[in-house]
N, C-alpha and C positions, 0 to 999 in steps of 0.2 A: 648457202641461203640464209637470209637474215631471219632471226627468230622474232616471233611476235612479241610485242611489249608485255612484260609481266604484269604491268599495271592494268593493261586492257584485259588480259586473261583473268586477273583478280577481280576486276569489276564484273566480268561476265559471270564468274562463280558466285559473287555476292548477290547479283540479280537473280541467279538461278535458285540460290538458297532462300532468298527473300520470297520468291514465287512459291517455292515448295512449302514454306512455313506459313503461307497466307491462304490456305485452303478455306479458312473460315471468313475471309475478307469478302466484301461485296463484289459482284461479278465484274463491274467496270474497273475496279482496282486490279483484279486478277488479270483481266484482259490487257490493261496497261502494262503490267509487269511482264506478261508474256511477250507483248510487242517490243518492250524495251530489251528483253533478253535476245530476241531475234535481231534487233538493230545492233546490239552490242556484238553479236556474232559477225555481222557484216563489217563492223569496224575492225575486228580482229583480223579478218581475212583480206580486207582491201589493201592493194598495193599501189593504187593510183588514185590521186585526189579527185579527179573528175569522175572516175567510176564510183568512188566512194559516195559522193554526194548525189550521183544519179540514182543509186540504190537507197541512200539514206533519206533523201528528201520526202518521198511519199510515205515512208515509215514514220518519220517525225510528225507529218501532218496527221496520220492516223493516231499516233500516240497521244497527241495533244488535242485533237479535235479542232485544230485550226484550219483556216482556209488559205493561209499565205505564209510562206517561209522566206526569210531573207538572211543570207550569209554574207557578212561584211568582213573583209580581211584588210589589215593595215598594210599599206605599201610605203615603206620608208623612203624609197627613191623619189616619190612625189608628195610625201606627207599627206596622203589622202586615204580614203576607205574605198576599196574596190569591192563591188557588191554584185551578187547573183541572187536571183529570186526563183521560187517555184510556187505554183498554185495547185490547188486540189484537182483541177481539171487537166493536169499534166502540162499546162503552159509553163515555160521557163525562159529565162533570158538574163541579160546583164543590164544593170541599171547604170546611170551616169555616175561617175566617180565624184565624190564630194570631198572638199577639204575637211580635215579633222574637226576644225572648230565650227563647221557649218552644218553638221548633221547629228542625228540621234546616235548613230553607231559610233561616231568619233567621241562623243561625250562619254558613252558607256565604256569605250575602250580606254579612255584617259583616266576616268575616275573609278573604274572597276565597280560600278554600282548599277543595279537594275533600274530601268526606267519603264514605267507602265503608264499607258495613255488610255483611260476608260472610254473617251470619245474623241476621235480624230477631228471631228467637226468643231469641237470647242477648244482644241489645243492651239495656243498662240505662239509657242516656240517652234523653231525650225519650219517656217512656212513652206519652203520648197519641198522638204521631206514630206510634210503633211499633204501637200498637193499631189505628190507622187503616190502616196498611200491611197488617197481618195480615187486616183485614176484606176487603181486596181480593186476598188470596191471595198476597201478596208475601213472599218469603223472603230475598232479597238485594237491596241497594239502593245506588245511588250518586247523589250530588248534586254538581253542578258550578255554579260561579258563571256567571251570564250578564252579561258585562261587556265593554266595549271600553275603549280608552285614555281615553275621555272620560266614559263613563256606566257606572253600576252599576244594572242593571235588576232583577235577582232571582236565581233559581236554577232549574236544570233537573234533575229527578230521573228516574232510569231504574231500573226494578225488574224482577226475574225471579222466577219461581215456584219456583225451586230455590236452596238456599244454595250460594254459590260465591265464590271469591276471584278478583277480576279480575286478568288478567295485564297486563303493561305495554302490549301491543299494543292490547288492548281499551280501556284507559284513555286511551291516546293518541288513539284514534279517537273516543271520547266527547268529548274536548276539542275535536276538530275540529267535531263536530256542535254543541256548545255555542257555539263561536265563530261558526258560521254563523247560529245562531238570534239571537245577540247583534247581529250585523250586520243581521239582518232587523228587529229592534226599533229599532235606530238609524235604519234607513231609514224605518220607519214614523213615528218621531218627527220626522224631517226633513220628511216630507210634511205632517204635522200643523202644524208650525211655519210652513211656507210657506202652507198653506191659511188659518191664522189671520191671518197678515199680510195676505193678499189680502182677507180679510173686513174687516179694520180699514181698509185703504186704500179699499175700496168704500164703507164707512161715511163716511169723510172726503169722498169724492167726492159722495155724496148730500147731505151737509150743505152743501157748497159750492154745489151746484146749487140747493138750496132757498134759500140766502141770496141768490143772484143773481136768483132768480125772484120774490121777495116781500120787502117791507119791513115787513110786518105781523108784529109780534113774537108776537102771540097765535096766529097761524097757524104760525109757524116753531117755536115752543117744543116742541110734542109730537113733531115730526119730529126736531129736534135732540136732545132728551132720549132718544128711542128709539135713535138711532144712537150716542150717547155710551155708553148702557148696553151696546150690542152690542160696541162697540170696546173698552171698558175692563172689561167684566163687573162693573161697580160696582152697588151696591144703592141708593145715594142720590146724587142730583145736585142742585146748588143754583146758581141764577143770581143774582148780585148786581151791581147797577148803581151806578156812581159818582154821588153826588149833585152838584148843580150847583156847590156850593162846593168840590168836588173834595177834600173832607176825609173824607167818610164813604161807606161802601158800604151800599146798601139792598137787603135781600133781596127779589127780585122774584118768583121762582118756585122751587118745590121739587118734585122728582120722586122718588118712592119706588117701587122695584121691587115689583110685587105678589107675594105669597107663592105 
């Protein structure tokens, strides 16, 4: 079983210590820290990205007092930002994908800087994005990069139904939430990498077992090709055998992944 990320567990302990040491803090700050601790626990336990955000989204909305949450992840295959959203009334869905240079999340992801919009109605940049936010009843909006020291995942957007300028305390807290989500994404990526490596090793074990159980090439080839396809995610595989003169290779079999 994959161990939980030490960074995530460390963040959970830091939040718990912070909460314990703030018994004299105002009630809203203690409530925020307690909710953040609960959300961090969800992050540590989650093994599936979809389940993670299903649990995390309402907690983040409670943490921040926002009405709208948007999670945008960079898709390198299309050079765009793939986005999902959640509202306080439990409505959720997927937004249209925007090219990186045409949306707020793309700029935040590229420049690794926070963008705050006190009043969506007065914002002249990103007209299509602003139109979409207005559709969901959002009047003020902030977007923060989702990044760790090693990875840039995307951006986290938080919106409210009233125009307002964020104070430094709120903005600092948003940063803490964004960092927590970034650690969650890094944790999920680590789990996927370990699972993929385990699958590759299992494929090699299967090939080795089959090679030791049979010397019939015609029997072995379909099994070997299938496992090579799984291990490497390739579309085409070719087996070439050295001729007796040891000067030329002869193509013996070709495997093509079905569409």
